[in-house]
N, C-alpha and C positions, 0 to 999 in steps of 0.2 A: 295052607298059603299062613304065616300069623297074621296079624291085625298091625295097625300102626303103635295100636298103642300096646301091645303086650314089644312089641322091638323099640318104642318111645324109652321106658326104663331104665333097659341096660343099654342102651344107647345113653341117657342122660347117666347113668353112673361110672362106665368108662370116660366122657368127658370130665365130669368134677373129677376123678380120678385123677388125669390127666393133667386137667389144670394146675390140682395139687402138686402135683409131682415137677410141674412145669415150674415152680413158685417156686418151690424148694430148689429145685435146681436152681434159679435165680438170685436165691439167698447165698447158697453157696456161691453159685458163680459170683457176685458180689463182693463177696468178701476179699477180696484179694484182686490183682490186677490178673493172673491166670486162674481164677477161683482154687480151688484146693490145696492146687500143684504149685501156687505162688510159692518160690523161694523165701526162707527167712529176710536175705539182704533185700527184699523187695519190698517187705511188708513195710518199708519207712513209708513209702507212696500211696498209702490207704491215705483216705480223706474222713470225714462225715458224708462225703458224698457217692454215691454207690458207684461200684465201675458201672461201667455199659458199653455194648460194644453196639458199633453202627458201619453202617455200609454209608462208603463213599464213592461220590462223581463229580470230577472235576467237570466246570460250566461257560468256565472265561479264563483266558489266557492277556494279558495287555502288557505287551514290552514298553521300558521305560524308552529305547532309543528306537523312532519309529520310521528313520531312516534304513537301519540293521533288516528291520521288518521286510524294506520293498528288497534293500541289495541283497540277502541272506535266502529271501525269499520261505522267512521263517512263520513257522504253524501256526497258530495264537486258539487255533480250537481243538482242544484235546483230548480226546475222550478216552475214559478208563474206566477202574473199578479198583476198589481198597476197600480192607476192613480197618476200625481203627479201634483199641479201648480206651477207653476214657473217663477219670473218674470230675473232671473237669477241671485240672491243675495237672495232670499228665495223660497225655498221649501216646499211645503206643499207633504208630502206623505204618504199616502195608501191603504194597498197591499195584497196581501198571497203566498205565497211560502210555497214546500217541504222541511222542514228547516233538518239541519245536522242531526239528531237523528232521520230522516224519521218520523217528525211528523207534521201536517200542522199547523204553524204558520202566524197570522194573525200581522202585526205592522199598527201602528200611527204612523209619526214622522214628523218633522220641520228641516229643515235645513237653515243653514244660510250660507251662501260662500260670507266674506267682499273684503276677498282676490280676487280681478276683473282685467283680462288682456279680452276686447272688441275689437275684432281683425275685428267685421262689424258692421250695424244698428243691424243686428237679432243675431247675433253669440260672443260667449266670452268663457273664461275657466274662472273658478271661483275654489274657497277652502275654506276650513270653517270643520262646522260641523253638527251633525247631533244628537237628539236626539229622545227617544217617548219612547213607550211603545209597545211592543212585546211578542202573547200569542206563545203557541207551546211547552212549555220547561218544562213542568210539570211532564213525566216524569223521569227527573234527581230525584237525592238521594234527594234536599232540596226540591222539589216540588211546586216549586211558579207557579199557573197559568199564574200570567202577571208577566215580570217581565222589567226594563229599558233597553233600549236599547241605542247605543250612539256609536260616534267615529268620524273617520276624513270622510270630504268628498269632493273629487272632481268630479264636473262638467263642462262638456264639450255640450254646446248647438250650435249646428251649422241654420245657414239659408236657410239648406237645409230641416228643416223638418225631423232631424236625432240627436240623443246627446250618450253621456253616465257618465254614474255614475259610479264611485270608490270609493267604501268606504272600510277604514281602519279601525277594530274596534280589538282594545287588550283582551287581555289577561285578563279573570277576574276569576279568581282562585271561588270569594264569588259564583258565580253563575253558578261555570263547567263552562263558557264558555272559549271555545280554540279559543285565536284569529285569526285573517284572512282576507282576501283581500275578497271585491265580486267585480264584474261589475255584471252591471246592460245595457242593451239597451235600447233604450226611443225614440219615434217617435210623432210628432203631425201632428196633419190637419186643 
């Protein structure tokens, strides 16, 4: 039977090797939006800030038309999960959540936040917009299976592995969208 000290040295070597491999993989992944697989035409999206992969979850939605929340029984608790790849200026977003009409929505969006306030090497507050496609609203009167999605985006990314996204979506009567503010929490590892 091996003693703890006999097991500790190989375990320490494997841990250090794993950390070195993970750091090398992170450096390669941080070189572009999609790491080594980033197409040449997307290389212009790189900034001085490293790309980070965030896990995102919605925590709060508040519709502007409070009467519509009552009349249409709109849901303002929208649990979900998403992933975001961001360098502070560009935000690739993909995820799913329970929408305001209690259907599952899947989204794919690209955010661009050119207005930057960098308060540390790894932290910034940025303002801009996001646009993409969204599912889950086919039960509305118009019945579109996929609708355009877009609005204003404010993103706070801290050096503490924590961040916040705030979306402001205007009312769009053509698609029967009641305007709202949505808050997401995000974390990276």
